N, C-alpha and C positions, 0 to 999 in steps of 0.2 A: 619450410610453409609449418604454423603452430595450428594445430588440433585443440579444439577447446568443445567439450560435450558439454551438454548443457542440462544440467535434469532437474525436473522438480517445479516447469510452473507445466498449466493447463493446456498451454501449446501456444502456437502463434499460425497465422497473424490473431492478436487480439481481438479477443472480443468486449474483455472488463478481468480487474484485477490487476494489481503491483505487480506479483513477478509474469505477469505477461506483458504486460507493457514495457516492462524493462526489456526484456528479450528481444522484443516485437524493437523498440526505439534502436538497441546495441544492434542488429541487424538489420536496418534497412536505415541505419545511418554509421555504417561500419566508413572509417577510411583507411585500413591500413587491408596493402594485400596479403601480407603476410598471414595474415589470420584466417583460417577455415569453424568456420560453425556449425555444432551437426548438436541439435537442438530436439529431444526428449519428449513428444505431444502424445496425454494421454488421451486416450476412447471409451467408449462402451461399444465397438462394432467389431463383430466377431472377423472382418475380414478390415487392418489397418493399413491405414497407406503411406506410402513415402514417398515426400515431392520435397524440391526445393522450394526455397522462400527466399527470394532477394540475398541469393548464392545461395544461402544456408540447407544445408542439409537436415529435411528434418521426417523423422522415423516416428506413427505412432505405435503407439504400447497400451494395446488390450488389458481393461482392468474389470474386473469383476464390479457390479457396483450395490458394494457392499457399505454402504455410509463413511464411516471417519476409515476403516482399515482401508478401505481404495487407497489412499495416498500412501499408506503404507506399503503395501503390494506395486503401486506404480515405480515408485523412485529403486526397487529393489527388481524389480523387470528391465526398468531403464537402466541401470548400472551393469544389468548384466548385458544387456544391447549393445552400451560403452565397450565392454570386452573384447566380445566378438566380432564388433566395427575395428578396436584396435589390434586384434590378434588377425583375422580377415585379410584387410590392409594391409598389413604390415609396420602402423602407425608408432612413431617413437618421440619422449618427453614434451607431451603436450598437457592438456589438465582437462580434469574431471570438474566441471564448480558443482554443485547440490544447494539449490534451493532451500533453505529453511531446515528444521534441526528435525527429523520426522523415524530417524533408521538407525538413532545412535546405536541400541543394542544391536546391530547387526556389522555397523559399516566398519569395526574391525578386521573382519576376517575377507572384505575386500580390496582394503588397503595396502597389501603385501601384492595380488594379485595386478595390480594398478602400476604401483611401484617398478614390478618386474620389465613393463614395458621403459619405463622410463615417466607416469605418465603421473602426478601431481594433484591430491582433492583438495579442492577447496570449498569453500564453507560459507553459503548466508547464511547466519544465527535468526534472521528475519528480529522478531521482540517479542519474547517475554511470552509467547503461547500457550505456556504451564500458569499463566498468570489469570486466561481469557475464564468467564464466568459460565462462556455457553459449555465446556468441559466438566464431564462429572472428578469428582475426587479423584477416582483412579483414572484416568483419562489424563487428568493433569499430574496426578506423578509419571506418572510413564513419561511425560514430555518433557519435567525435568533431568530424569536420568538417561534419556533421549541427548538432550541438545549438552547434557556433562559427556556424553558419549561422541558427541559430532565433536567437540572442543576438544576431547583429551587427544583424537585421533588425528583431526585434519593436519596437513599441513599449513593450509592459511587461511585466517576468517575475514573473509571481507564486511564490515558492518556500514550500515549502510547511516548509523548519527553515534556521532562520538560518547552521546551517553549510554547506546548498546557497550559499546567498546571497553566503556571506561568500568559496566557492570563483568564486562564477560571478564577483565581481568582483574576484577575485586573478588568473584565470583570462582572462579576456577585457578586463581595463582600457584596453587601446587604443578597446575600441566605446564607452567607456562607457557602462554600460548599465544601465537604467531598469527598478530590479525596486522591491520590495516582499517583506517575509511575511506568509501569513495560513496556519495553519496546518493541517494534517487532523483529523478529528474523532473523539469517539467518546462513546457514553454509558457512564454511569453507573449502570446499571439490573439488578437482580439478577433471575436466569433466573426463569420461570413454573415448573421442574421440580419436580419434589419426587423423593428416594429410590423414594417407594412407583409413580414413572409407569415404565409398560410400556415406553416407549423407553431410559430411564434403566437396570434394573435390564438391559435384553438385551443393548447395549453393553456394560459393565460384565464382566457374566460372559461373553458371546462374548470379551470378550479380557482375562478371570479378573484382573482389572483392579480394588482395592479404592483406595474413595474416602478424600483425602486420606494418598497412601502410593504418592504414584506422584509422577517429577516430568515434565514436560508439556515439551515440541516442539512447537510451532505453525509453518509456513511452507514457504515453497517448496522441494523438493528438488535446491538447489541448491549447486554447494561455495561460493560466494564469501556464505553464511550458517554455514559453520564445523561442517559436520558431522560431519565426520572429527577436528577438535578437540572437541567433544561429547562425541561415544561414546566416544573412545577416553578418554580423561581422567574418563566415567563410570565406567566398564570398569577401572581405574585403583582408582577410590575404594572404601572400602570398604562404604556405601551401602548398606544392605537393601533403599530403596525401588525399585521400578521405575519402564523411562524411557521413558513414552508418547511414542511421535513421528508426531505427524499431519500428514501430508502425502502430498503427488502422485505415491508411490514407485511405477512404474510399474517392472518388472524389467528396469531397462537400467542402460545399459555404465557411470554414476555409482557406483548400487547395486551395480552386481558388483565395478566394482575395491574400493569400503568396507569390502565383506564382505573382501575379498581382503586389507587391508590389516589390517583392525582386528579380523574373525574373530567379527563383533556374536554374529553366527548362536550362538558356542558360549555366548554369556553370555544366561540366563533372564530376565534383567532388561532388558533389550531388546526393545520393543515395539516392531514397526511398525503404524500400525493403520486406514493407508490413509486416506481424506479424509471431513471429516464434513462435512458441507455441511444441514443443520440446524442455524440460526441460534443457538436457543433451544438443545439438547443438548450444541453444543458450549461455550456460556454457564457451563452446568451440569461440564460436564466441566472447564473454565477454575479456576472456582469452587471445585474440588472435587481440585482438583492442591495438592500441598504445596506445592509451589512452581513455577516455568518458570524455561523457561531462554531467552536470545535470543544467537542467533549472528548476526545480519544486518550484515554487514559495508558494504553499498552500499547508497546509496538515503537520502533524507530522513526526515518524518516516517513512522515504518510502521504500518499498521493494527494489524499484529498483535499490536505493541510495547504502542499505544496499548488495546488490548484486553483484555490481557494486564495491563496494570498497573486497570485499572477494575476487572478479573475477580479476578485472583490476588493473594494476601497477599505472597507471598515469589519476589520477581524479582532473575534473574541475571542478567545483562547485558554482550554487551561490551561492551571496553570503549569501543565509539570515538567520537568529537563527535558524531556525530546519538544514540545511545541519552541519554547523558549529559546530552545539551539536554533532552531530554524527558524519561528518570527523575530526572535531579537525587538529592536524598535521599530516594528514596522504595524504591532499589535499591541491589539488590552489584554490582557489577563484576569483570568477571574479562580477564586476556590469554591469550593464545598460547602466554605458555611454562611448557613443560614443568614437566607438576605446580602449575603455580597455578591452576584452575579441578576438579582431580583435591581439593587442600586446603579449595579453598573448599565444592567443596559437602558437604565433612565437616564443614564447620564450620555451615555452615546447616541439616547432618542434625542439632544437636546446640543450636539455639537455643530459646530458653521461648517459651509461645505467646504474652505478652507481648512478647517483639522481634518477633516476625511479626507480631501486630496491630499495631503499629507504623507497620515501615514498610508494612499492607497499609492504612490511612489518612492517610499518604504522600503512598502512591501513585494513590488516589483521588482525595488534593486535589489532586493535578498536575491528574489530567485534567479536573476539575472547573472547577478557574482556569482552564485553558489552553487545553481542545481537547471544550471541548464542544459538539459540532452548534450551538445555539442562536450560542456565540459564534461558533462557523465561518461561520455563514451570514452572521451579521449583517455583519462585517467585510467581505465579496464584497459586501450587497448594497450597503456605503457606496461601495466601490471602484466596484463599476458605475455607480451611481445618481451619480456623485464627478466619474468623466469629463467631460471635457468634449464 
């Protein structure tokens, strides 16, 4: 039996988030009987639970709710828990898989402890956390140092994007990092909802949106997702359709700054509609969008991009390596050059049904061929079982 400890996701069953969805799929779609998953889950509860989820051994790790530092505390406490379990149950020759690069300054002290029991330490480096504008400069410096520490000390780095793998080798060649590429996954399934469902009608009526008459944006409300460019260019366009923005927008500083810069509140087409946590409803909203606009500029294979390619026929993606690698010829691409996205939106608005259908078929095929959860789970299981 190969014991695999997974550290760094908030926990399963997944409520929201890329890492959580990944771990959930890894566990629920498990094929090999030769792997036992042990999953650390974050909680603020003083009485942490221990439970079984689809055969995975799940342990809640209690952390103080202290802002950004809680994730670092959680990772370290989770590693201590993994070490205790390995000692207590006399486990040998397994894997500790750490998601994200939060604990680089501390990892070197853990590696020999795990190696003592024949456990390898693997890391998923996520994507350029240190570039995210939401962090202050000291925090960004910490992320960069931390990334270097994780890359230097890990036995293996599993990159979910070829562009991230390339970046790791170019930036940290002095460490000669051991890497492999296994993507993130998505499902190509239709929504089970129909236009007659009450929650569908309620949502469309509430926001006064008409199916197939809106462009859609779904993503975290952060500057590096290029909301300013997308909103500004949409406002400059003569597109009559709405721009529906599904995001975790609180009335925060970024929102207020954006309103001041773009005056989007004066344009009736721009509709911030909050979040949609109902996965089937979100799928229906994607399927019935005229087009999807993706502005993510940081990170690897983005879950919301895969979902868009699986569900929406017409996808307009910000033209960086990460997005082009995933979309290939199943999408159209834009740059931040003023007027570029405006022109693309106006052209996209005039595409024929046949042109849109062709793009949709290519987009779906990309997901089926390269990003299906079955393929991803098979590749992970082979990697886990193939390690010495």
